[in-house]
N, C-alpha and C positions, 0 to 999 in steps of 0.2 A: 535388590542387590547391595542396595544404599544401609538399608535396616542391617542387615545379617543379623537378623533376630530368631531366625531358624538353622536348623544344622540335619542333613542327611549321613547317616551313617549306620555302618554295620554294630547290630546291638542283640538285642533278645531273639532268640532261634537263631542267632547266625543269619538274620536278614535286615536289609536295610528299613529304616525306621525314620521319619521325621519328628524330630522332638526341640525344646527350645533351645537357643545357642548355651543359655547362663546354664543349662544342665549337663554340658559338656564335659567338665570336669571331674565330675564324681560319677555319670552314667557309663560312659564309654569304656573306661579302665576296668570296670566289672567284667566285661565282657571280651576284652582285648586279648588278654593271653589264651583264652581259649577256642578264640577264632584265628587265630595266628598259629597256633598248634596245629590246626584243623587244616589249613591252606597248606603248612610245610610239608604235614605227612603227605596230601593229596599230591603236590608236586612233586615228591619224591616217587611216589606209587606212579607218576606219568612219566620218571625217566628223567626228571629234570635235576640235574646235579646243583649243590650247594654253590657251587663256583657260578654256573650260568644264571642261577637265581639271585644271588646278591649283585653280580656285574649288572643285571637288568633293572634290578631295584636301584642302585646305584644313578645309575645313568638317569633314570626317570626323577629321582629326588634331585639332582644336579639341577635339571631344568626346572622343575617347580621351585627351588631355593634362588634361582636369577630371576626368575619372570614371574613368580607369586600364583600362578595358574597353568594347567595343563589340560590338555584335552586328552580324552582316552587313548583317542587314535595314535596321538602324539606321544604318547606315553608308551606303548606298546611298539612303534617304530622304532625308538630309541633303545629299547630295552631288545627289540630283536636285534638292531646294529651292535648293541653291547655283547649281543650271545647268548641271550635269552629265547628257548622256541617257543614263542608266541604261537599260539594254537587256540580252537574255539574252547579245548578243555583248560588250556594252562592260563589264558589271559585273564577270568574273572578272579584266581587266584593272586594275580600280581598285581590286580588292583584292589582286593581286600587288603595284602599284608601292607600296600602304600598307605591305606585310609587306616587301619588298627594298629599300624606301628606307628602313629600319631603325627605323621608328616603332613598329611592331605586331610580334607573333608571332600565330601561330594556337592559342589557348588551348583548353582543354577545351569541348566543345560542351555545348551546353543543349537536351537534346532531339533535335532536327533540326536546331536552330539553328548556326551556326558562330559564334565569337565572338573578337575580336580583343583581345589585352592588351597593354598597353604593354612594350615591349620594356626597358626602364629597371627595371621593376617586377619582370620576369620572371626575366633574368639578372643583374641587377645592373650592376656593370663589366665587361664581357666581354675574355677575355684577346686581344689583337692580335698580328698576326704581319707581315712583310713577307710579299709575295704568292708569292717564289720558296719562302720556308719553309713557307706554307700550302699549296701545289703539292706539296713532298715529304712533307708530312704524309699529304696526302691520297693521292700513290702509296704510300708504305708501309702505309698500312691496306687500300688497294685490293689489292695484291699479297701481304700475308700472309691475305686472305682469298680469292683466288681465282686464287692460282696453280696450275699456271702458266699465265700470261697473257702477250698482245703487247701492244706500244704502242696497236696500233689496239683493240685490246679495251678499255685503260684510257679509250681516248679515247669508245669509244661509251658504257661505261657512265657516264662523267660528265658527257659531252655538252660537252667542250671542245675546244676544238680541238686538232689532235696537235701542234701547235709548242708549247702550252702543257705538254701532256704529258709530253714530251719533258724540258722544264727539271724537273718533277718527278721523273722517272726519273734524269737527269742527277745531280741532289742528292742522292740516294741508293744512286748506283753502286756503292757499295762493300759497301753492305748487300745486295744482290742477286748471282744469277748467273744466267749463261744456261742454258736448257735446250731441246733440239731436241725440236721438236712436229713432225707432218707438214706439210710445205710452208711454215715458218715460225719464227723464233726467238723463242721466250720467255723470261718472267723470272719467278722464283723468289726470296724469301730463302734467304739462305746457310743451310744447315743441312734446309732444306726437302726432304721425301725424298715420293715417293707411298707411300701404304699401303692396303694390303688388308684389310678388316675379317673379325673370324671369321665372323661371321653377317651375313645381307644386310641392309643400311642401306635401309628404304624409306620413302620420303616422299609424301605427296600434296601437291605444290606447287599453290599457289595461281596462278591467272593473273596472271601479270608480276611472281612471285615474283623476288627479287633475285639467287638464282642463274640463271633465265632469263633475266634483263636484264644480267647480269654480262659478258657477251660479243660479240663481233661479231655472231656468229652462233651457233647451237646444234650446230654440226656436231663440237664436241670431245666431245660426248655423245650423239649419234645420228647416222643415215646422211639422205640427201638426202631418203629418203620421209619421214622421221621428222621433220624440219626442216620440211617442208612441211604435215605434218598439225597441226604444236604453233602454226605460222604459217602460216594459209592466206592471208593477205592481209588489207587495212583493216586494219592496225592492230592487230587481232586476236589475243591472245597465250593461248592456252589451258592451264587448270590439266592439270599433267603429272604423271605419275606416273615417280618417280625411284629407281631401283635402284644402289647403290653408287655413285652418281655419275654414271651414264647413264639417259637418257630410254628409259621402257618402255613407254609408252604415255600416255592421255587419261584423265580422269575426270572427272564431274559429280555435283552432288546435290541432291536434291530433298526440299523439306517440306512437312509436312502435318502440323499440328496441332504435338505433342511428338513426332514422329518423322521421323527424317532417313534418307533412304536413298540412300547411295553408289554409284553405276554405273560400274564400270570397263571400259575399251576400250585394252587391252594391244595394243602393236603385234605381241607373239608370245605365246604360251603361260608362264605365269607359273608356277613351280613350287611346291611347297608351303611350303617355308620363307618365301617371298617372300609369298605370301597370308597366312601367319600374323603376318609382320609389318606388313603391310598392313590386315589387321584388327585390330592394335593403333591404327595410325594412326586408323582410321576413329574407333575408341571413343573417343581422345584429341580429335578434332573433335567428337563427339556431347559430350564433357564440355566443350569450348570455347564451344559452341552451347546448351547448357544444354536438351541434346534427347536423345532414344533413338534412337543411331546405327547403322545396319547395312548390310552389302552386300548389295545389291540386283541 
C-alpha cells in the first residue's frame, strides 16, 4: 500500500491486469474509450437509463473524492440510493465505468472486498503520450515478450482492432525484423534469436496465463489435438504443462487442509528430466500457497 508501485485496471481484452503504476498514463487511455463504450451499451441493453447511470456514478465519485477510497460494496450502495438499479448484471459495469473513466483504480483488497482508490492519489500526475506513441510502446513491449508473433496475435492479445495494431507496428518498424513461421509472416525485435535451453524449462501455467493468451491460437506450441484439449470450448482455458515453450499436457490441483496434491495429464509420456523440473515447480507452488505440495 505504501509503495503504490503497481496498479490494477481494465486494459487488454477488457480484463483486469496488474502493471507498473508508472505505465498508467500511456497504457490505460489506449483502452479506456473502448471499454467505456462497451459498458454503456451493455447497461442500455439491460434497461438502465442514462439518468440513473449518471446519478449512480456521481454518487460513487463524490464519496471517492471525499475519502480517497471506497469499497465496492459502498459504491454499489451509494449508487443504488441514487437510483442506479444495482444487480448482478449491472454492478460490474458500474465498477468498470468508475475505473476506466479515470476516477478510480482498483486498490488493495480488504479481505474479500474490492476497494477503489482515487487515481490522483495512487499515480499522481501520470505520463501522457499521444495515441500513436502509446500504440508503438504497446507493440514494442508485446513483441519483446512474445516474438515471433504476427499482427493478428498482437490484435488478439491486446483486444484492439487490427488497424490500430498495425499503427503500433508501423511506428516501430525499424526495431523489428520479419520471421517466417508456418503459414504466416511474424515479427521479432532485431537481434532476437531462438534459444534452446541446456536443461528442460518446465512450467505449470495457470488457466489464462499470459503465454496462453498471447497468440491468436496455441498452434505455435502444440498440435490440433492439444489445442482442443487446452481450449475445449465455452471460454475455458485450462491449466497447462509447458516444456521449453511447448504445451505438453494439462494439470490440476486439489487442496485438503495444509496438503496440496498436483495431478498431471501429459499429452505424451514425460522423461525423467522433465519430471524432475516439474517436481521443482510443484514445490514452488506449495511455497506460494503455504501448503505441503506433492505430485499425486
